[in-house]
C-alpha positions as CSV (number, residue, x, y, z in Angstrom):
1,X,147.6,15.3,-91.1
2,X,150.4,13.0,-92.4
3,X,154.0,13.5,-91.0
4,X,157.6,12.1,-91.9
5,X,159.1,11.4,-88.2
6,X,162.0,10.0,-86.3
7,X,161.8,8.4,-82.8
8,X,165.6,7.2,-82.8
9,X,168.5,8.0,-85.0
10,X,169.7,5.6,-87.8
11,X,169.4,4.8,-91.4
12,X,166.5,5.4,-93.7
13,X,164.5,2.6,-92.2
14,X,164.2,4.9,-89.0
15,X,161.6,7.0,-91.2
16,X,157.9,7.0,-90.1
17,X,155.0,8.1,-92.2
18,X,152.6,8.8,-89.3
19,X,149.1,10.3,-88.7
20,X,149.4,13.4,-86.3
21,X,146.8,16.0,-85.1
22,X,147.0,19.1,-87.2
23,X,148.9,21.6,-85.4
24,X,147.3,25.1,-84.4
25,X,149.6,28.5,-84.6
26,X,150.5,30.2,-81.8
27,X,151.5,33.7,-81.1
28,X,153.5,34.8,-83.9
29,X,153.2,32.0,-85.4
30,X,151.6,31.0,-89.2
31,X,150.0,27.3,-90.1
32,X,151.2,26.4,-93.8
33,X,149.6,23.8,-95.9
34,X,152.6,22.4,-97.6
35,X,152.8,22.0,-101.2
36,X,156.3,20.7,-101.8
37,X,159.1,20.1,-99.2
38,X,162.7,20.1,-100.0
39,X,164.9,17.3,-99.3
40,X,168.5,18.2,-98.2
41,X,171.6,16.7,-96.6
42,X,170.6,18.4,-93.1
43,X,167.8,16.2,-93.3
44,X,170.2,13.2,-93.4
45,X,172.4,14.6,-90.9
46,X,169.1,15.3,-88.5
47,X,168.0,11.8,-89.1
48,X,171.7,10.1,-88.4
49,X,171.9,12.2,-85.1
50,X,174.9,14.1,-86.8
51,X,173.1,17.6,-85.9
52,X,170.9,16.3,-82.9
53,X,167.5,17.4,-82.1
54,X,165.1,16.5,-79.5
55,X,163.2,13.1,-80.4
56,X,160.4,12.4,-81.8
57,X,160.8,14.9,-84.3
58,X,159.3,16.0,-87.7
59,X,161.9,16.1,-90.6
60,X,162.2,18.8,-92.9
61,X,164.1,22.1,-93.0
62,X,162.6,23.3,-96.4
63,X,159.2,23.8,-97.7
64,X,156.6,25.8,-99.3
65,X,152.9,26.1,-99.5
66,X,150.1,28.2,-98.6
67,X,149.2,30.4,-95.3
68,X,145.9,28.5,-93.5
69,X,145.8,30.5,-90.3
70,X,147.8,33.4,-88.5
71,X,148.4,33.3,-84.8
72,X,148.1,36.6,-82.5
73,X,150.4,39.4,-83.4
74,X,151.0,38.1,-86.8
75,X,150.4,41.3,-89.6
76,X,152.9,40.5,-92.4
77,X,151.1,37.4,-93.8
78,X,147.2,36.4,-94.2
79,X,145.7,33.4,-95.1
80,X,146.0,32.6,-98.8
81,X,149.5,33.9,-99.0
82,X,151.9,32.0,-101.0
83,X,154.8,31.3,-98.8
84,X,158.2,29.4,-98.2
85,X,160.5,29.0,-95.4
86,X,163.9,27.5,-94.8
87,X,165.5,26.7,-91.2
88,X,162.4,25.5,-88.9
89,X,161.9,21.5,-88.9
90,X,158.6,20.0,-89.9
91,X,158.3,20.4,-93.6
92,X,157.9,16.8,-94.2
93,X,154.2,17.2,-93.6
94,X,150.7,18.0,-94.7
95,X,150.7,21.0,-92.3
96,X,153.1,22.6,-90.1
97,X,153.5,26.0,-87.9
98,X,156.2,28.4,-88.9
99,X,157.5,31.7,-87.1
100,X,156.4,34.4,-88.9
101,X,159.8,35.9,-88.9
102,X,161.2,32.7,-91.0
103,X,158.8,32.8,-93.4
104,X,159.2,34.8,-96.7
105,X,157.0,35.9,-99.3
106,X,156.6,33.8,-102.6
107,X,155.9,36.3,-105.7
108,X,152.6,36.1,-107.3
109,X,153.0,33.5,-110.3
110,X,156.2,31.6,-109.0
111,X,155.3,28.0,-108.6
112,X,155.8,26.8,-105.1
113,X,157.4,23.6,-106.2
114,X,160.0,25.7,-107.8
115,X,160.0,28.1,-104.5
116,X,160.7,25.0,-102.5
117,X,163.3,23.5,-104.8
118,X,165.3,27.0,-104.6
119,X,165.2,28.5,-101.6
120,X,167.5,26.7,-99.1
121,X,170.1,25.7,-101.9
122,X,169.8,28.9,-103.4
123,X,170.4,31.0,-100.4
124,X,173.3,28.9,-99.7
125,X,174.8,29.5,-103.1
126,X,173.8,33.3,-102.6
127,X,175.7,33.5,-99.1
128,X,178.8,31.3,-100.6
129,X,179.3,33.8,-103.7
130,X,178.3,36.9,-102.0
131,X,179.2,37.0,-98.5
132,X,181.7,33.9,-97.4
133,X,183.8,34.6,-100.4
134,X,182.8,37.7,-102.3
135,X,183.2,36.6,-106.0
136,X,184.3,39.4,-108.5
137,X,185.1,39.2,-112.1
138,X,188.9,37.7,-112.3
139,X,188.3,35.4,-109.6
140,X,188.4,31.6,-110.2
141,X,186.0,29.6,-108.4
142,X,186.2,25.7,-107.9
143,X,183.0,24.0,-106.9
144,X,182.9,20.2,-106.1
145,X,179.6,18.2,-106.8
146,X,178.8,20.9,-109.3
147,X,176.0,18.4,-110.8
148,X,174.2,18.7,-107.3
149,X,171.3,20.6,-106.3
150,X,173.5,23.3,-104.4
151,X,176.2,22.7,-107.3
152,X,174.2,23.6,-110.2
153,X,173.0,26.9,-108.6
154,X,176.9,27.8,-107.2
155,X,177.9,27.3,-110.6
156,X,175.2,29.8,-112.0
157,X,175.7,32.5,-108.8
158,X,179.3,32.4,-109.6
159,X,178.9,33.0,-113.2
160,X,176.5,35.8,-112.7
161,X,179.1,37.5,-110.6
162,X,182.0,37.1,-113.3
163,X,183.9,34.1,-111.5
164,X,185.6,31.9,-114.1
165,X,184.2,28.4,-112.7
166,X,185.8,25.0,-112.3
167,X,183.3,22.3,-111.3
168,X,183.7,18.4,-110.7
169,X,181.2,15.9,-111.1
170,X,181.4,11.9,-111.6
171,X,179.7,11.5,-115.3
172,X,179.6,12.8,-118.7
173,X,175.8,13.1,-118.2
174,X,176.4,15.3,-115.3
175,X,179.0,17.1,-116.7
176,X,176.6,18.5,-119.5
177,X,174.4,19.7,-117.1
178,X,177.2,21.7,-115.3
179,X,178.3,22.9,-118.7
180,X,174.9,24.0,-119.2
181,X,175.0,25.9,-116.0
182,X,177.9,27.7,-117.3
183,X,180.9,26.2,-115.9
184,X,184.1,27.2,-117.9
185,X,185.8,23.8,-117.2
186,X,184.3,20.6,-116.0
187,X,186.5,17.6,-114.4
188,X,185.2,14.3,-114.0
189,X,186.9,13.2,-111.0
190,X,186.1,9.4,-111.7
191,X,188.4,9.8,-114.5
192,X,190.8,12.7,-114.0
193,X,193.0,13.4,-110.4
194,X,191.0,16.9,-109.9
195,X,194.0,18.3,-108.0
196,X,196.7,18.0,-111.4
197,X,194.0,19.0,-113.8
198,X,193.2,22.1,-111.6
199,X,196.7,22.8,-111.6
200,X,197.2,22.5,-115.2
201,X,194.1,24.7,-115.9
202,X,195.3,27.4,-113.5
203,X,199.0,27.4,-114.9
204,X,200.2,26.0,-111.5
205,X,198.7,29.2,-109.6
206,X,195.6,27.9,-108.0
207,X,192.3,29.1,-107.3
208,X,190.8,31.6,-105.1
209,X,188.4,29.8,-103.5
210,X,187.3,25.9,-103.2
211,X,183.3,25.3,-102.5
212,X,183.9,21.7,-101.2
213,X,180.3,19.9,-99.7
214,X,182.0,16.5,-99.7
215,X,184.2,16.6,-97.0
216,X,186.5,13.4,-96.0
217,X,187.3,12.5,-99.4
218,X,188.4,15.6,-101.0
219,X,189.4,17.6,-98.1
220,X,193.3,17.6,-98.3
221,X,193.2,18.2,-102.4
222,X,191.0,20.8,-101.7
223,X,193.6,22.7,-99.8
224,X,196.3,21.9,-102.7
225,X,194.1,23.6,-105.2
226,X,194.2,26.8,-103.8
227,X,196.5,29.8,-104.4
228,X,198.3,31.6,-101.9
229,X,196.0,33.1,-99.3
230,X,193.2,31.3,-100.8
231,X,189.9,30.2,-99.2
232,X,188.4,26.7,-98.6
233,X,184.9,26.9,-97.9
234,X,183.7,23.7,-96.2
235,X,179.9,23.6,-96.4
236,X,179.0,19.6,-96.2
237,X,180.5,16.5,-95.6
238,X,178.4,14.0,-97.9
239,X,181.6,11.5,-98.0
240,X,182.1,11.8,-94.1
241,X,183.5,14.3,-91.5
242,X,187.0,15.9,-92.0
243,X,189.6,14.7,-89.7
244,X,191.3,17.3,-87.1
245,X,193.7,19.8,-88.8
246,X,196.9,21.4,-87.8
247,X,196.5,25.0,-88.2
248,X,200.0,24.7,-89.2
249,X,198.9,23.2,-92.6
250,X,197.1,26.2,-93.4
251,X,200.6,28.3,-93.1
252,X,202.4,25.3,-94.9
253,X,200.3,25.5,-97.9
254,X,200.2,29.5,-98.2
255,X,198.8,31.3,-95.1
256,X,195.4,29.8,-96.3
257,X,191.8,30.4,-94.9
258,X,189.5,27.8,-94.1
259,X,185.8,28.1,-92.8
260,X,182.7,25.7,-92.1
261,X,179.6,28.2,-92.7
262,X,176.0,27.3,-92.4
263,X,173.2,29.1,-94.5
264,X,171.4,29.6,-90.7
265,X,174.1,32.3,-89.3
266,X,174.2,34.2,-93.0
267,X,170.1,34.6,-92.7
268,X,170.3,35.4,-88.9
269,X,168.3,38.7,-89.3
270,X,165.1,39.4,-91.1
271,X,166.9,41.9,-93.1
272,X,169.3,39.3,-94.4
273,X,166.9,36.7,-94.7
274,X,164.4,38.6,-97.3
275,X,167.8,40.1,-99.3
276,X,168.7,36.7,-100.1
277,X,165.3,35.1,-100.6
278,X,164.2,37.5,-102.7
279,X,167.0,37.8,-105.0
280,X,166.7,34.1,-105.7
281,X,162.8,34.2,-106.4
282,X,163.5,37.1,-108.6
283,X,165.8,35.4,-110.3
284,X,163.8,32.7,-110.8
285,X,161.0,34.5,-112.0
286,X,163.3,36.4,-114.8
287,X,165.0,33.2,-116.0
288,X,168.6,34.2,-114.9
289,X,168.6,31.3,-112.7
290,X,167.5,27.8,-113.5
291,X,166.5,25.2,-111.0
292,X,166.5,21.3,-112.1
293,X,164.1,19.3,-110.1
294,X,165.3,15.7,-110.2
295,X,162.8,13.9,-108.5
296,X,159.3,14.4,-106.8
297,X,158.2,11.9,-104.6
298,X,155.4,11.4,-102.6
299,X,155.4,12.0,-98.9
300,X,155.1,8.7,-98.0
301,X,158.6,7.6,-100.0
302,X,160.8,10.0,-97.9
303,X,163.1,6.8,-97.3
304,X,163.6,6.6,-100.8
305,X,164.6,10.2,-101.4
306,X,167.0,9.8,-98.4
307,X,168.6,6.7,-100.0
308,X,168.5,8.6,-103.7
309,X,170.4,11.4,-102.3
310,X,172.9,9.3,-99.9
311,X,174.0,7.6,-102.6
312,X,175.0,10.9,-105.0
313,X,172.9,9.5,-107.9
314,X,171.0,12.8,-108.4
315,X,171.4,15.9,-110.2
316,X,169.5,18.6,-108.9
317,X,166.8,19.0,-106.4
318,X,164.8,16.4,-104.5
319,X,160.9,17.5,-103.5
320,X,158.4,15.4,-101.4
321,X,155.1,16.2,-102.3
322,X,152.2,15.7,-99.4
């Protein structure tokens, strides 16, 4: 089988497209034939060593496909079942072995590419809006990178819960996508200071929550647009790591809250994983949630997919197809 592997940390050039023996499922494991693998910033963090894993490693933490075989003790899945997963590495391959506890069923009739495109980022949008800062009607949510893969889903999830949404993006073309997703206000940060514009839009009061996946370049102003006792949810760092912060800064800016969550801590139990994934897949099936697939590239072009994602030129999801 083919797999995208790294033997050292570095740029896209360290990605290898290699032949490996097909794995076999052990006890409690499932062999999945990959139909599509999602490309996410965590793949870049693994590649550059920000989130270090033992080397060599096969990249990819999100995929969907069909069960080929099951190991002993597996009763929930059988060969032929459509499934998806988020978490275990190894999705960037023809086949991968996944612990049955980390697999979720894909509803019959739902395209596996859509399942791969929506699972990780959809569950991220779900936990951010339902658990980290549970949105309600009357809340105002500020979303950075609103035209990105998570951003477009986050806008839709926030609107579904009744919040007012302010989103940022870089171009008018992307802004139109954010408006179509339901955002009430879109700020082109390349043309307008988002701090000043957000204060204007909120009458100087600020927003209840900022969802920030950008990090270094937006962090300080993200704090500044929060209302008193608002929350900054830092869930990514596409522009780089945020410098250390003195906790007294949170006090001075209005007794603010700061959290740095990850989807894996919000899908730590089987019950939570099934709740979030089933919500996402049901919303997709009913049309309540729409996923924009920006590029589908052959698995051999994983390096190009990484370059596209790092350049922040995409609007929506990137997929690799074995």
